[in-house]
N, C-alpha and C positions, 0 to 999 in steps of 0.2 A: 503494501499499499503506498503511494506517495505521498510526502510532506502535506501537500497541497489538499488530496482526499481526507486525511485525516482531521488536519482542520475545520476543513467544513465539517463532518461529520461530528467532533465535538464542541465547534461552535451552535451546530443546530441543534443538540441531545443538549449543551446549559441554555440557550434560550426556550425553547421548549418545557425541561422542567422548571426553569422558573414562571414559565407563563401560567404552568399549571399549580406550584404553586402561590402566587401570589392571586391567581383567578381563586382559590380558594379562600385567601385571606377575604379576599372582595365578599364574596357570599355570606363568609361567615359575620361578616361589619356588618351588609346589609339586614343576617337574618335577627339581630343582636339592635338595629335600627341605626347602628354609628352612620350616615348617610354621607358624613365628608372621607372619611376615608373608607367607604365603599367608592367613592370614586375616585378619591386616588389610588386606591389599588388596580380599579379598570385600564385608569390611566396610565399605567405601571405593565399591566399585563398587556396594554396595546403598545406598548414600547416595544416588549421583548419579543413580540409574535413579529411586529415587526424588523426586529433583528433576524430573529429567524429566515424571512422570507429575502430580505438582504443579504442573510448569509447563503440563500440558496441561488439568487441572481447571480454573487461573484464569487461561487464555487470554483470557477477554472482560476481565478486569480486572487483567492484565499489568504493568500500571506501577505498578499499589498493594499489590501482594502482599506479605504481608511474610513468605513464610515460606522465602523464598529466603535471609534471615541466618539462620535457625536453621539449615538443612541446612547450609549451608556455613560458620559456625562451630563446629557438629559435626563436618565434614571437618575444619577446621584444627586444634581441640583436638583430636580423635582421631592427628593425625598426631605431632601435637608432642609429645603422651602416649607416644605408642608411639619415637620417638625416644631420651626421655628412658630408659623403660624397656624396649626390648632394646638400646638403643646399636650400633646395625649404622649404620657408616658412610656407607652407599650411602643409608638412607633419607633421605638429605638433598636429593637430588634428585628428590624426587617434590614435593618443594615448589613447583617452577618450573612445570606447570603446574596445582597447583592455587591461584597465585597468576595466573595469567595467566582460573581460570575466576572468584576473586573479583572483578576487574575486568571481565568480560565480564557478570555478572548480577549484581552489586548496582550501586544509583549510585555516581558514582564516589567521593564521601567514606568512605562505609562502606566499599568493598573499595579503597580506600588506606590507611583506618586497617587492615582485617583483615588484608592482606597485610605491612602492616610490621609489624605484633605478632605477624606467624606467622616474618617474616625475622628479627625481633630473636629471638623465642624460637630460629629457627635458630644466631643467630649463639652465643647462650649455651652450645647443644650444640657446635657446632664447636670454639669455644676451648674446650674443655675435653678433646675426645677427640681433633684433628686437630692436626696440625703449623701454625703460624701462616700459612703463605705459598698452601696450597690450601682454606685455610679463609677466607683475606681473597678468596682469587679466587672462591671459589662465594656468599660476600655482598655484593660487585662487582655479580657477572653478576645476583643477584635483586633490586638496588635499581635498576641497570639497566632489567632487564625490567617493575618497576614505574613506573619513569619514564617509559618511552617509552609503555606501555600506558596509565598516565595522560594523559599528554599527545594521545594519537590520540584517547581519548574525549573529553577536553576540548577539541579542535577539533572529533568529529564534533556532540557536544553541541550546539558553537558555531554550527557549521554547520544546523544543524537547526531550532535559532530562531532565526536570520537566516534559513530560508527559512519559517518559520510567518508570521515579523515579515510580509515581504514579500505575504506572502499575505494579509492580511488590512487590509493599509496604502495608502493611497493615494500613490504614489508622486509627484506631484506637493504634495502639502500634508503625508504624513504625518500624517492624520488617519486611524481606520478606515474603511474600505469596507463597502458593503453587504451580502459574505461573512459578514462578522463581528458585522452586527447583530441578525439573527434568533436567533442564540444569544446574545448578551448581552441583548437585550429578553426572552427566553423565561424566562431567569434572573429580570431583576427582575421580569416577572409572577407567578413562582412566588415569590418572597421576598415583593413585596407580599400576595400571596393568607395566607401564611403568618400576615405578622406585624401587618396589619389598614392596613399604613400606606401612603400614597397614593401613589401613582405618576404623570408626568405625560410627554407627549413633546410634543413641538416639529419640524412638516415647514418650513423657510423658503428663499427658493431668490431668486435675484437678478434684480430687475425688469430687462424689457429687455433680454436678454442676446443673443438674438439679434442684438439693433441694438449691443450692444456690439463683440458678433464682428466685424460687418462693420464698426465705423470704426475697432476698433482690432486687427484680424486677431485670429487665435486663441490667438496666443502675450500678447496682451494680455488677450484672454479668462481666461488662465491665471495668470496674473501677479495680476488682481482676483481670481479663488478661491482664490489662493493666499492674497491678504495677508487676506481677508476671514476663512478660516480661522483665522490664525493670532490675529486679533481676535477669533475667537469663544470661543479657546483661554483668551484674556485677560477677559472676559466672564463666561465661566460658572462654575459653585462649582469645587472639589476633585471633590464625589462624581459630577456631570454628565460625560456620554459625546458626544462631539460625531464622527459622521459623516457622509460624502460620496455623497450618492447619484450625481450623474453631473455635468456640467462647469459647472453653475447651481443645486443643488440639497444643501441639507444636514437632518440628522436629528440630532434631542436628546436623549438621555433622561436625565427627571431626579428620580431618585428622590425618595423622601418630601417631596414636594412637590403639595399641595394645589392645588384651582382659582387660587384667589386670589394663592399666589405661580408657577403658570405663566403668568399674566395680568403679574404686574408683571416678571418675566423677560423675557419674548417683548418689550414694549413698552419693555424698557432696550435689549436689539438691535438693537432696529430704530431705535429716537434714537441709537445711541453709531455704527451704520452711518449714517445720514442725515447724519449731521452729522461725519462723518469726511471726511477729501480725500488718495483716493485714488492714489495715484502714477502710473496711468495712466490711466485714466478719468475722474481730478478725482471728481464727484458718483457717489453709488450710494446705489440704494436696494434694500430687499428686503422681499417678504409673506412674513405669517408665518400659521400654522394652529397653532394649540396644541389640545389635550385632555388628559379626566385619567381614567386606568382605572376603569370602574365595577364595578357587581356581575358583569356578563357577560362581562366580558373576562380570557377565560383564554387567547386565539390575540394572537400578533404580529402577524396580517393583521386583524387587526380596530382596533388603535389606530394600526396606520399608515393605514390607508385612511380612517379618520376624519382623523386631522392632515392629508391630503393635501384628503381634501373641504376642511377647514378653511381650507386654505393658498387653494382655490381659487377660495369665496367670498370671504376678503382678496382676490383679483386681482380681482375682479369687481367691488370696490367702489372699485378706484384702488391703482395702486401705492403702495410705502409705508404700507403699513395691517396690522392687526392682526384676526385673527378668531377667535376661542373655540365650540368645537363643543362641548358636555357629550355624556356617556355615560349610562348608568343608575345611581343614585346608588350608592354604593360600600357595603356596607356593613359594619357594627362586628366 
């Protein structure tokens, strides 16, 4: 299940449960003749139902839907205004489910700020309308609810981010893996088309990787792969991104880099790797294929295929070599 769909389901569930709870309060107050509280609860129930409808309408971009803040701010402000206008002590308990709804629906920072503002207004009302001990008890409960809810949501966000990082990161090297490559490369292609700037890519592979594995074992090859990755992180520019394709191949995206720049970068990578003395295997070399986006390159597979062809051509010409394969001339 995607994050957008999960948030849509939880937002719908939160709004619907809040609507049922507030509707039950409305009918209870109507039964006992508290018409002011009935109208207040009916209005709040209508707002929560509007929130459910808004969630359904924005289900495809739930992560960036701004209307939730407006709906929940209106709910909180309405409750605060009713507390001070009606001066009904029992209405203060309505703030508890509203605090939970704030934390469930809104981003963590917005939810905490809105809930603390509600609690602050509630504290002012209770301290002037009730004895000190019951007021402090209710405020302490509200603060505990905000704290526990915030910690739980923070923990969930941290776990979700960790899971996403694990999904797109190679566990051996720490570089991005092939899962994340096509998404990022397509974004860079779109940006290059929109801005007219150059975009280049490099495919490189460790030479004689099978022989190195036969001599030094799988652990030895993994150590070399990890060390080469860390070396590449130190060689590439801050805006370039590095990806691991398998146990011996890498892919580099170089935004704002024309043909001359990618040739220089590839040659620098080849030379620094060949001159380095690696811990397990001693000397190692790489073959590199590079290319620059042409005017007809609008898909990731075109660039990746041409870079691989260039790398295979470099290997045909011998280990420790670089080959550039041009595309169509990029229009301005």
